DSSP file (Angstrom, degrees, kcal/mol; ACC not computed):
  #  RESIDUE AA STRUCTURE BP1 BP2  ACC     N-H-->O    O-->H-N    N-H-->O    O-->H-N    TCO  KAPPA ALPHA  PHI   PSI    X-CA   Y-CA   Z-CA
    1    1 A M              0   0    0      0, 0.0     2,-1.0     0, 0.0     3,-0.1   0.000 360.0 360.0 360.0 129.2   -0.7  139.4   19.1
    2    2 A N     >  -     0   0    0      1,-0.2     4,-2.0     2,-0.0     5,-0.2  -0.824 360.0-165.8 -91.1 104.3    1.9  138.8   21.9
    3    3 A I  H  > S+     0   0    0     -2,-1.0     4,-2.6     1,-0.2     5,-0.2   0.846  84.5  55.1 -64.7 -34.2    4.1  136.2   20.2
    4    4 A Q  H  > S+     0   0    0      1,-0.2     4,-2.3     2,-0.2    -1,-0.2   0.918 109.5  46.5 -64.9 -41.8    5.8  135.2   23.5
    5    5 A A  H  > S+     0   0    0      2,-0.2     4,-2.3     1,-0.2    -2,-0.2   0.865 112.6  51.4 -68.7 -34.8    2.5  134.5   25.1
    6    6 A E  H  X S+     0   0    0     -4,-2.0     4,-2.3     2,-0.2    -2,-0.2   0.908 110.0  49.3 -65.4 -42.4    1.4  132.5   22.0
    7    7 A K  H  X S+     0   0    0     -4,-2.6     4,-2.5     2,-0.2    -2,-0.2   0.928 111.4  48.8 -64.0 -44.5    4.6  130.5   22.1
    8    8 A L  H  X S+     0   0    0     -4,-2.3     4,-2.5     1,-0.2    -2,-0.2   0.899 109.9  52.5 -62.1 -41.2    4.1  129.7   25.8
    9    9 A G  H  X S+     0   0    0     -4,-2.3     4,-2.2     1,-0.2    -1,-0.2   0.912 110.6  47.1 -60.4 -43.0    0.5  128.7   25.2
   10   10 A L  H  X S+     0   0    0     -4,-2.3     4,-2.9     2,-0.2     5,-0.2   0.894 110.7  52.2 -64.4 -38.5    1.6  126.3   22.5
   11   11 A I  H  X S+     0   0    0     -4,-2.5     4,-2.4     1,-0.2    -2,-0.2   0.926 110.7  47.1 -62.5 -43.9    4.3  124.9   24.7
   12   12 A E  H  X S+     0   0    0     -4,-2.5     4,-1.1     2,-0.2    -1,-0.2   0.897 113.3  48.7 -64.6 -40.1    1.9  124.2   27.5
   13   13 A W  H >X S+     0   0    0     -4,-2.2     4,-0.9     1,-0.2     3,-0.6   0.933 112.0  49.2 -66.8 -45.5   -0.6  122.6   25.1
   14   14 A I  H >< S+     0   0    0     -4,-2.9     3,-0.9     1,-0.2    -2,-0.2   0.903 106.6  56.3 -58.4 -43.3    2.1  120.4   23.5
   15   15 A A  H 3< S+     0   0    0     -4,-2.4    -1,-0.2     1,-0.3    -2,-0.2   0.803 112.2  41.7 -60.5 -30.1    3.2  119.3   26.9
   16   16 A R  H << S+     0   0    0     -4,-1.1    -1,-0.3    -3,-0.6    -2,-0.2   0.542  90.8 114.0 -89.3 -11.4   -0.2  118.1   27.8
   17   17 A L    <<  +     0   0    0     -3,-0.9    -3,-0.0    -4,-0.9    -4,-0.0  -0.399  33.0 171.6 -72.7 135.7   -0.9  116.5   24.4
   18   18 A N        +     0   0    0     -2,-0.1     2,-0.8     5,-0.0    -1,-0.1   0.298  45.2 108.3-122.7   3.8   -1.2  112.7   24.2
   19   19 A D     >  -     0   0    0      1,-0.2     4,-1.9     2,-0.0     3,-0.3  -0.772  51.0-163.9 -90.8 110.2   -2.3  112.3   20.6
   20   20 A S  H  > S+     0   0    0     -2,-0.8     4,-2.4     1,-0.2    -1,-0.2   0.812  86.2  58.8 -65.8 -31.6    0.6  110.8   18.7
   21   21 A S  H  > S+     0   0    0      2,-0.2     4,-1.8     1,-0.2    -1,-0.2   0.876 108.1  46.0 -68.9 -35.8   -0.8  111.8   15.2
   22   22 A V  H  > S+     0   0    0     -3,-0.3     4,-2.4     2,-0.2    -1,-0.2   0.896 111.2  52.2 -69.5 -39.5   -0.9  115.5   16.2
   23   23 A I  H  X S+     0   0    0     -4,-1.9     4,-2.4     1,-0.2    -2,-0.2   0.901 108.2  51.9 -64.1 -40.5    2.6  115.2   17.6
   24   24 A E  H  X S+     0   0    0     -4,-2.4     4,-1.9     2,-0.2    -1,-0.2   0.894 109.5  49.8 -61.4 -40.9    3.8  113.7   14.3
   25   25 A K  H  X S+     0   0    0     -4,-1.8     4,-2.4     2,-0.2    -2,-0.2   0.926 109.9  50.2 -62.8 -43.6    2.2  116.6   12.4
   26   26 A I  H  X S+     0   0    0     -4,-2.4     4,-2.4     1,-0.2    -2,-0.2   0.911 109.0  52.2 -62.1 -40.6    3.9  119.1   14.6
   27   27 A K  H  X S+     0   0    0     -4,-2.4     4,-2.7     2,-0.2    -1,-0.2   0.868 109.2  50.3 -63.0 -36.0    7.3  117.3   14.1
   28   28 A R  H  X S+     0   0    0     -4,-1.9     4,-2.7     2,-0.2     5,-0.2   0.912 110.2  49.4 -67.0 -41.9    6.7  117.5   10.3
   29   29 A I  H  X S+     0   0    0     -4,-2.4     4,-2.4     2,-0.2    -2,-0.2   0.915 112.6  47.8 -63.7 -42.1    6.0  121.1   10.5
   30   30 A H  H  X S+     0   0    0     -4,-2.4     4,-2.5     2,-0.2    -2,-0.2   0.922 112.3  49.0 -65.0 -44.7    9.2  121.6   12.6
   31   31 A D  H  X S+     0   0    0     -4,-2.7     4,-1.3     2,-0.2    -2,-0.2   0.917 112.3  47.7 -61.4 -43.2   11.3  119.6   10.2
   32   32 A D  H  < S+     0   0    0     -4,-2.7     4,-0.4     1,-0.2     3,-0.3   0.909 113.0  48.7 -64.5 -42.1   10.0  121.5    7.2
   33   33 A Y  H >< S+     0   0    0     -4,-2.4     3,-1.4     1,-0.2     4,-0.3   0.889 106.4  56.9 -63.4 -40.2   10.6  124.8    8.9
   34   34 A S  H >< S+     0   0    0     -4,-2.5     3,-1.0     1,-0.3    -1,-0.2   0.808 101.5  57.5 -59.7 -32.4   14.1  123.7    9.9
   35   35 A K  T 3< S+     0   0    0     -4,-1.3    -1,-0.3    -3,-0.3    -2,-0.2   0.638  98.4  61.3 -73.1 -16.4   14.9  123.1    6.2
   36   36 A T  T <  S+     0   0    0     -3,-1.4    -1,-0.2    -4,-0.4     2,-0.2   0.442  72.5 120.9 -94.4  -1.1   14.1  126.7    5.4
   37   37 A V    <   -     0   0    0     -3,-1.0     2,-0.3    -4,-0.3     5,-0.0  -0.448  67.9-122.6 -64.1 128.7   16.8  128.2    7.6
   38   38 A D    >>  -     0   0    0     -2,-0.2     3,-1.1     1,-0.1     4,-0.6  -0.600   7.6-140.2 -77.5 128.8   19.1  130.4    5.5
   39   39 A W  H >> S+     0   0    0     -2,-0.3     3,-1.1     1,-0.3     4,-0.9   0.808 100.5  66.5 -61.1 -27.9   22.7  129.2    5.8
   40   40 A W  H >4 S+     0   0    0      1,-0.3     3,-0.6     2,-0.2    -1,-0.3   0.884  99.0  52.1 -58.4 -38.8   23.8  132.9    5.8
   41   41 A D  H <4 S+     0   0    0     -3,-1.1    -1,-0.3     1,-0.2    -2,-0.2   0.670 108.3  52.4 -70.4 -16.4   22.1  133.3    9.2
   42   42 A E  H << S+     0   0    0     -3,-1.1    -1,-0.2    -4,-0.6    -2,-0.2   0.601  91.8  87.0 -99.9 -12.5   24.0  130.3   10.5
   43   43 A I  S << S-     0   0    0     -4,-0.9    -3,-0.0    -3,-0.6     2,-0.0  -0.466  81.7 -99.5 -89.0 162.6   27.6  131.3    9.7
   44   44 A S     >  -     0   0    0     -2,-0.1     4,-2.1     1,-0.1     5,-0.1  -0.216  28.6-109.8 -74.1 167.3   29.9  133.4   11.8
   45   45 A T  H  > S+     0   0    0      1,-0.2     4,-2.5     2,-0.2     5,-0.2   0.873 119.8  54.8 -62.0 -41.0   30.6  137.1   11.4
   46   46 A G  H  > S+     0   0    0      2,-0.2     4,-2.1     1,-0.2    -1,-0.2   0.889 107.8  48.8 -60.8 -41.7   34.1  136.3   10.3
   47   47 A E  H  > S+     0   0    0      2,-0.2     4,-2.4     1,-0.2    -2,-0.2   0.907 111.0  50.3 -65.7 -41.0   32.8  134.0    7.6
   48   48 A K  H  X S+     0   0    0     -4,-2.1     4,-2.8     1,-0.2    -2,-0.2   0.924 110.8  49.1 -60.8 -44.8   30.3  136.6    6.4
   49   49 A E  H  X S+     0   0    0     -4,-2.5     4,-2.2     1,-0.2    -1,-0.2   0.887 110.1  51.2 -63.7 -38.7   33.1  139.3    6.2
   50   50 A S  H  X S+     0   0    0     -4,-2.1     4,-2.3     2,-0.2    -1,-0.2   0.923 111.3  47.6 -64.7 -44.6   35.3  136.9    4.3
   51   51 A I  H  X S+     0   0    0     -4,-2.4     4,-2.5     1,-0.2    -2,-0.2   0.942 112.3  49.3 -58.7 -48.8   32.5  136.2    1.7
   52   52 A E  H  X S+     0   0    0     -4,-2.8     4,-2.0     1,-0.2    -1,-0.2   0.848 109.5  51.5 -64.9 -33.1   31.8  139.9    1.4
   53   53 A K  H  X S+     0   0    0     -4,-2.2     4,-2.7    -5,-0.2    -1,-0.2   0.909 109.7  50.9 -67.2 -39.8   35.4  140.7    0.8
   54   54 A G  H  X S+     0   0    0     -4,-2.3     4,-2.2     2,-0.2    -2,-0.2   0.914 109.9  48.4 -60.6 -44.9   35.6  138.0   -1.8
   55   55 A L  H  X S+     0   0    0     -4,-2.5     4,-2.3     2,-0.2    -1,-0.2   0.873 111.1  51.4 -63.2 -37.6   32.6  139.4   -3.6
   56   56 A K  H  X S+     0   0    0     -4,-2.0     4,-1.7     2,-0.2    -2,-0.2   0.920 108.6  51.5 -65.5 -44.4   34.1  143.0   -3.4
   57   57 A D  H  <>S+     0   0    0     -4,-2.7     5,-2.7     1,-0.2     4,-0.3   0.913 109.9  49.8 -58.6 -42.2   37.3  141.7   -4.9
   58   58 A I  H ><5S+     0   0    0     -4,-2.2     3,-1.4     1,-0.2    -1,-0.2   0.927 110.0  49.7 -63.0 -44.9   35.4  140.1   -7.8
   59   59 A S  H 3<5S+     0   0    0     -4,-2.3    -1,-0.2     1,-0.3    -2,-0.2   0.771 112.3  48.6 -66.2 -24.5   33.5  143.3   -8.4
   60   60 A E  T 3<5S-     0   0    0     -4,-1.7    -1,-0.3    -3,-0.2    -2,-0.2   0.386 116.7-113.1 -93.7   3.0   36.8  145.2   -8.5
   61   61 A G  T < 5 +     0   0    0     -3,-1.4     2,-1.8    -4,-0.3    -3,-0.2   0.659  69.0 143.7  75.9  16.6   38.4  142.8  -10.8
   62   62 A K      < +     0   0    0     -5,-2.7     2,-0.3    -6,-0.2    -1,-0.2  -0.519  38.1 116.0 -86.4  68.6   40.9  141.5   -8.2
   63   63 A V        -     0   0    0     -2,-1.8     2,-0.3    -5,-0.1    -5,-0.0  -0.902  52.5-145.2-135.8 161.7   40.8  137.9   -9.5
   64   64 A H        -     0   0    0     -2,-0.3    -2,-0.0     1,-0.0    -3,-0.0  -0.937  28.2-107.6-125.3 150.1   43.0  135.4  -11.0
   65   65 A S     >  -     0   0    0     -2,-0.3     4,-2.1     1,-0.1     5,-0.2  -0.244  28.5-112.8 -70.3 163.4   42.2  132.7  -13.6
   66   66 A H  H  > S+     0   0    0      1,-0.2     4,-2.7     2,-0.2     5,-0.2   0.897 118.8  55.0 -61.6 -41.1   42.0  129.1  -12.7
   67   67 A E  H  > S+     0   0    0      2,-0.2     4,-2.3     1,-0.2    -1,-0.2   0.902 107.2  50.2 -61.8 -42.3   45.1  128.4  -14.9
   68   68 A T  H  > S+     0   0    0      1,-0.2     4,-2.3     2,-0.2    -1,-0.2   0.928 111.6  48.4 -60.8 -44.4   47.1  131.1  -12.9
   69   69 A A  H  X S+     0   0    0     -4,-2.1     4,-2.4     1,-0.2    -2,-0.2   0.919 109.9  51.7 -62.7 -43.6   46.1  129.5   -9.6
   70   70 A K  H  X S+     0   0    0     -4,-2.7     4,-1.2     1,-0.2    -1,-0.2   0.928 112.1  46.6 -60.3 -45.3   47.0  126.0  -10.8
   71   71 A K  H  < S+     0   0    0     -4,-2.3     4,-0.3     1,-0.2    -1,-0.2   0.881 113.6  48.2 -64.2 -39.1   50.5  127.2  -11.9
   72   72 A T  H  < S+     0   0    0     -4,-2.3     3,-0.3     1,-0.2    -1,-0.2   0.880 124.3  29.0 -70.5 -38.2   51.1  129.1   -8.7
   73   73 A Y  H >X S+     0   0    0     -4,-2.4     3,-1.6    -5,-0.2     4,-0.6   0.355  85.9 103.0-109.4   6.6   50.0  126.2   -6.4
   74   74 A E  G >< S+     0   0    0     -4,-1.2     3,-0.8     1,-0.3    -1,-0.2   0.813  77.9  60.7 -60.9 -30.2   50.8  123.1   -8.4
   75   75 A K  G 34 S+     0   0    0     -4,-0.3    -1,-0.3    -3,-0.3    -2,-0.1   0.728 104.4  49.9 -71.2 -18.2   53.9  122.5   -6.3
   76   76 A Y  G <4        0   0    0     -3,-1.6    -1,-0.2     1,-0.2    -2,-0.2   0.534 360.0 360.0 -91.6  -9.5   51.7  122.2   -3.2
   77   77 A L    <<        0   0    0     -3,-0.8    -1,-0.2    -4,-0.6    -2,-0.2   0.438 360.0 360.0 -98.3 360.0   49.3  119.7   -4.8
């Protein structure tokens, strides 16, 4: 299957379509599909690197308790 040709065929068909009930069904499919996008795929490389560094720090035990953080930053709150 040539997916590009399939997509073009669908685009052409939709462009000629005049049945509002079919268009509504297509919109529901689109909306449902849009909700399944993984947030990880939507964030920047820098954000991903930052998250990965944080996870590495956790696995290496490089963490501080909530109490320590509160004491350190209480003057800024």
